[in-house]
TORPA-13062 format. One line per 4 residues: their letters; for each residue z, x, y of C-alpha. Coordinates in steps of 0.5 Angstrom, whole numbers, plus 500, padded with zeros to 3 digits. Layout:
N
a) Z X Y | ... .
//
This chain:
277
lmgy) 475 515 541 | 474 517 533 | 477 523 531 | 482 527 527 .
ydgw) 486 531 532 | 494 531 532 | 497 532 539 | 501 528 544 .
gtha) 500 521 546 | 493 519 548 | 490 526 546 | 491 525 539 .
tfns) 485 521 535 | 485 517 529 | 479 516 524 | 481 510 520 .
megi) 488 507 521 | 488 503 514 | 496 502 513 | 502 503 517 .
aidk) 510 503 515 | 515 503 520 | 521 507 519 | 527 504 521 .
vehg) 532 510 520 | 528 515 524 | 528 512 531 | 522 508 529 .
aiyv) 518 513 527 | 511 510 524 | 507 513 518 | 499 512 518 .
adsa) 495 512 513 | 488 515 516 | 483 514 510 | 477 517 513 .
srai) 481 523 515 | 484 524 508 | 491 524 511 | 498 521 512 .
rkiy) 499 521 520 | 506 521 523 | 508 518 530 | 515 520 533 .
rdsg) 518 521 539 | 520 528 542 | 526 530 545 | 523 528 551 .
gaye) 522 521 549 | 514 522 549 | 510 520 543 | 507 526 539 .
vetl) 502 525 533 | 503 530 527 | 499 531 520 | 505 529 515 .
aggk) 500 531 509 | 493 532 507 | 487 532 512 | 486 538 517 .
sgtd) 491 539 522 | 489 540 529 | 482 540 527 | 476 535 528 .
lkfd) 472 533 521 | 465 534 521 | 461 528 521 | 459 528 513 .
ekfa) 466 529 512 | 469 524 516 | 465 519 512 | 466 521 505 .
pfst) 473 520 504 | 473 520 497 | 468 526 496 | 469 533 494 .
kgmk) 476 535 496 | 480 532 491 | 487 530 490 | 493 535 489 .
dghl) 501 534 489 | 505 539 491 | 508 541 498 | 506 537 504 .
heay) 502 542 507 | 498 544 500 | 497 536 498 | 490 533 498 .
finp) 489 525 498 | 482 522 497 | 482 516 501 | 489 513 503 .
tgia) 489 506 505 | 496 503 502 | 502 505 504 | 510 503 504 .
ldty) 516 506 506 | 523 506 502 | 527 507 508 | 533 509 504 .
rrrl) 531 513 499 | 526 517 503 | 520 516 500 | 514 514 502 .
yvgs) 508 511 497 | 501 512 498 | 495 508 494 | 488 507 495 .
rigd) 482 502 495 | 477 506 492 | 476 513 489 | 483 514 487 .
ysvr) 487 510 482 | 494 512 482 | 500 511 487 | 503 517 490 .
minl) 510 518 492 | 512 523 498 | 519 525 498 | 521 525 505 .
nrnq) 527 529 503 | 524 535 499 | 517 535 503 | 514 534 496 .
vtti) 508 529 494 | 507 527 487 | 503 522 483 | 508 517 479 .
aghr) 503 512 476 | 496 511 474 | 491 517 474 | 486 519 480 .
dlrg) 479 519 476 | 481 513 470 | 482 506 472 | 483 500 468 .
nvdg) 489 494 467 | 494 498 462 | 501 498 463 | 505 504 461 .
kgtn) 510 509 463 | 508 513 469 | 501 516 469 | 499 513 462 .
arfq) 498 507 466 | 492 505 469 | 490 501 475 | 484 498 479 .
ctqg) 486 499 486 | 492 501 489 | 491 499 496 | 497 494 497 .
lsts) 503 497 496 | 511 494 497 | 518 497 496 | 524 493 493 .
idgs) 531 494 494 | 532 496 487 | 527 502 488 | 521 499 485 .
vyva) 514 499 488 | 510 492 487 | 502 494 487 | 497 489 489 .
darg) 491 491 485 | 485 487 488 | 480 489 483 | 484 488 477 .
rrir) 486 481 480 | 494 483 478 | 501 484 481 | 503 490 478 .
kiap) 511 493 478 | 513 500 478 | 520 501 476 | 525 506 478 .
ngev) 524 509 471 | 516 510 472 | 515 504 467 | 509 500 470 .
ttva) 509 492 468 | 504 486 470 | 508 481 474 | 503 476 475 .
gtgr) 496 475 474 | 491 474 468 | 485 479 471 | 480 473 471 .
ngfg) 478 470 478 | 481 464 480 | 486 460 485 | 491 457 480 .
dgma) 498 457 481 | 503 456 476 | 507 461 471 | 506 468 472 .
seas) 502 469 466 | 497 464 467 | 497 464 475 | 490 467 478 .
fgsp) 487 471 484 | 481 473 487 | 482 479 491 | 490 480 492 .
raic) 490 485 497 | 497 486 501 | 504 485 499 | 511 484 501 .
svkh) 517 483 498 | 523 480 502 | 530 477 500 | 532 484 497 .
gvdv) 526 483 492 | 527 476 490 | 521 473 493 | 514 477 494 .
fvtd) 508 475 498 | 501 476 497 | 495 475 501 | 488 474 497 .
alfg) 483 476 501 | 477 472 497 | 481 465 498 | 484 467 505 .
tvkk) 491 464 502 | 498 467 502 | 501 466 495 | 509 467 494 .
lspp) 512 470 487 | 519 467 485 | 522 472 480 | 528 470 477 .
thkr) 535 471 480 | 542 471 477 | 543 464 478 | 536 462 474 .
ekek) 536 468 468 | 532 463 464 | 526 462 468 | 520 466 468 .
irvk) 516 468 475 | 512 463 478 | 506 463 483 | 505 458 488 .
lvdn) 501 457 494 | 505 458 501 | 499 457 506 | 491 456 505 .
iihe) 489 460 512 | 482 461 510 | 477 461 516 | 469 460 515 .
ggml) 466 467 514 | 473 470 514 | 477 475 509 | 484 476 510 .
qkpi) 486 483 508 | 490 487 512 | 498 488 511 | 503 483 511 .
yept) 509 485 515 | 516 484 514 | 520 483 521 | 526 480 518 .
idea) 530 479 511 | 527 473 509 | 520 472 513 | 513 475 513 .
mvld) 508 476 518 | 501 476 516 | 495 480 520 | 488 477 520 .
swyy) 483 482 521 | 477 478 521 | 480 473 527 | 484 479 530 .
d) 491 474 530 .
//
């Protein structure tokens, strides 16, 4: 049953659950990017142990969307920063949680070319990089940077945010000071591995940093592959970032596109939406 209604357990409804983030600090609370509802939803246990769904930011809490609004997620309402109850989202699809800094990052597949941050301590939504209406492949500070797509997000232990820019065919990084740089990818459609500045992607869709950010895994939806980025460490400071194919998991007619989930510090699990694996 599709819909947009907050409430207890199975009484709650969602329109489009595009991304999730699990809060390891707040008793396993789950944050959901409900794209078609233009909302970030939260699933948590109440004092009695029952599950409850509430709207954290965006959307229209407690009401059902009309038919025309439900299928027009990137029209009219626009994007607005501010307090949780005042903020708006256009098409939230990517979501990543920095558990220890209590920051939830939100990206979009289409209609919004920025990365937003929800400060869970201050209950505020702010745009940290990119611009809602302006897209491109430009590195720079904060809102001076440009993205083509910000759907794939992952946080690192140093407070950085990695962005898998599917349309830009690049892996970008937002440093804690807001500086956006290109980590890997030429922007050309391709399959090649190698040094980061020479490697190519078809459609990098999901991303996950593991081992405290030493390694980064990326799924390429176009080629059905998982690639690994190995940044330099203190032991190999002179080495450049390398991109290497980890596994070719393409299926005939299929597209690997859903998130990578990090169950442990040095492992990554891939969800294949086409074959429901």
